[in-house]
C-alpha positions as CSV (number, residue, x, y, z in Angstrom):
1,M,-10.2,-20.3,8.4
2,L,-7.4,-17.9,8.5
3,S,-3.9,-18.8,9.9
4,Y,-2.7,-17.2,13.2
5,H,0.1,-15.0,10.5
6,E,-2.9,-14.3,7.9
7,K,-4.9,-13.3,11.4
8,R,-1.9,-10.8,12.7
9,E,-1.4,-9.6,8.6
10,L,-5.4,-8.6,9.1
11,Q,-4.9,-7.2,12.7
12,D,-2.4,-5.2,11.4
13,L,-3.8,-3.9,8.0
14,P,-5.5,-0.8,9.3
15,A,-2.2,1.1,10.5
16,V,-0.4,-0.1,7.8
17,I,-2.7,1.2,5.5
18,E,-3.2,4.6,7.5
19,K,0.8,4.7,7.2
20,L,0.5,4.4,4.0
21,E,-2.1,7.2,2.9
22,A,0.0,9.6,5.4
23,R,2.5,8.9,3.4
24,Q,0.8,9.4,0.0
25,D,-0.9,12.6,1.3
26,K,2.6,14.0,1.9
27,I,3.7,13.4,-1.4
28,M,0.9,15.0,-2.7
29,E,1.0,18.4,-0.7
30,R,4.9,18.7,-2.1
31,M,3.8,18.4,-5.2
32,S,1.0,20.4,-5.2
33,Q,3.3,22.9,-4.4
34,P,4.3,26.1,-7.1
35,E,7.9,25.8,-7.1
36,F,8.2,21.6,-7.5
37,F,7.7,21.6,-11.3
38,R,10.5,24.7,-10.7
39,Q,13.0,21.6,-9.8
40,N,14.9,19.9,-12.4
41,R,12.8,16.9,-14.1
42,Q,14.5,14.1,-12.7
43,A,13.6,15.2,-9.0
44,V,10.1,15.4,-10.3
45,D,10.4,12.2,-11.9
46,Q,11.5,10.5,-9.0
47,V,9.1,11.9,-6.5
48,R,6.1,11.0,-8.9
49,A,7.8,7.5,-8.8
50,Q,7.7,7.2,-5.1
51,L,3.9,8.6,-5.7
52,D,3.1,5.1,-7.4
53,A,5.2,3.2,-5.7
54,V,3.1,3.8,-2.5
55,K,-0.4,3.7,-4.8
56,D,1.0,0.1,-5.7
57,E,1.8,-0.7,-1.8
58,L,-1.7,0.8,-1.0
59,L,-3.8,-1.0,-3.4
60,A,-1.9,-4.6,-2.8
61,A,-2.6,-3.7,1.1
62,Y,-6.3,-2.8,-0.1
63,Q,-6.7,-6.0,-1.9
64,L,-4.8,-8.2,0.6
65,W,-7.5,-6.7,3.1
66,E,-10.3,-7.8,0.8
67,Y,-9.0,-11.3,0.8
68,L,-8.4,-11.9,4.2
69,E,-11.5,-9.8,5.5
70,N,-13.7,-12.4,2.9
71,P,-11.6,-15.7,2.2
72,I,-12.2,-18.2,0.2
73,P,-12.5,-21.5,2.1
74,G,-9.1,-24.1,1.3
75,A,-7.4,-20.8,-0.7
76,S,-5.7,-19.5,2.9
77,S,-3.5,-23.1,2.6
78,E,-3.2,-22.4,-1.0
79,R,-1.8,-18.6,-0.2
80,N,0.4,-20.2,1.9
81,R,2.7,-22.1,-0.1
82,Q,2.4,-19.5,-2.5
83,R,4.9,-17.4,-0.1
């Protein structure tokens, strides 16, 4: 059974994922412009790092969603203790 906090997380996840996907799309659109790679390397690397961070956040959000949608009995309280 999910805790109150976990239920709220599950309820909020679609909006969180939507925002992350929009950020990812915006970054990828920026990177698809021909002039993007004409910038200095440091600027390009910074945007790539932002994209990697968003991808990591998305993966974590999808994993959390899967966990909350399919909780393992007794795992909910264990997860709360790890926080």
